[in-house]
Phi, psi and omega in degrees: 000134178292178179279155175285120180268121183247130172262130175264125168240110183204135183278002175256118186291334176290328179288315176303316182300311181300318181293316179301313174301315176301299188301316186290351175285345181258122184289354178273350191243147171225122172280109187270351178179171181221144177212151184257349182220166188286319175305309172302320180290329176294323175303313184288324173306313182296325185279314190258343183044069183287162178265333188227134169247117169272110189250120175290152187281317180253119180229159183302335182241019178161193177223178189300331178290306175297325185293317181295317179303312184298315184290320182291329174296318181268329180232072184302339186270350183275136178273144182231130178242121174277129180243114191212166175267351188267130182230026182294143187301316178303323182288317177301314185289323177297319179296314173302318177296327182283348176105017179292162184251348176201152180218107179245147173265151188291353174269018177296143174291151185304310180302319175304311178296321171293322180292323181291324183292322179291322180291320178294319178297331179275357175109007179272157164263131185229136172245140169310132183306333183283347176254358183298325174296325170307309182301310181297326180292318182291321180300317183289323174299310183298322185293323185282342178257356182290126177219178181301333185290347180277000180285133182271137176283163177307317177300314177297323176298319182296319177293321180296324179292316175304313179303321177290343178275000179088020177290140175277162177301327173295319183288323178303310185296322179289317173306310187270000180060047185222160181286156176301320179300318181299316177307315182299318176307310181300309184301313181295325177290325174304309189295319175300309184295326183261358178058052173235171187238353182210172184291327180296311184294321179297319183287329178287323174298312180298316178308314188274354185218048185290348177263015183301147179269000000 
């Protein structure tokens, strides 16, 4: 079996260099490329076809959530591990909804990072142990606030799908032959029903829940 190809996407060159040196100490791993921006990373993905992407959360041209959605939509077989300093509950939940395969904090021990890469490559989903309590708390909160009112209407589903494809309110309005104000009202209501605060979170929700009723 060949080595597991890992792509590093982080805007700090020192971080990338440290990760490269660390990962290549393990004979099972190969760092096939480095990128400082999301767009650069996507270009390298096309060229190198990595197995795993180690993705920083904050990048000059986007964040880990949008990055994961973009990568997964185009390259669904690639595994993504977000490596970040951020442990806020809403960010962790957004990352999970967007389809990440792993979420680690940057203070992770070297052997734990390598172990996670191997596990994710094998099909497992891995969360940093320090954020598991966050996940359970958020899930309990979601369950306690879930009601029949959260069910989306067919029109709301249609708008949410277009929104997830990056369509603007103006484009959605033209497609559905309704006013932009009506679209804004729909979008606001959708956000309330699925408990998100922006279009990126809504897109991530739709991608993860295409069979919502």
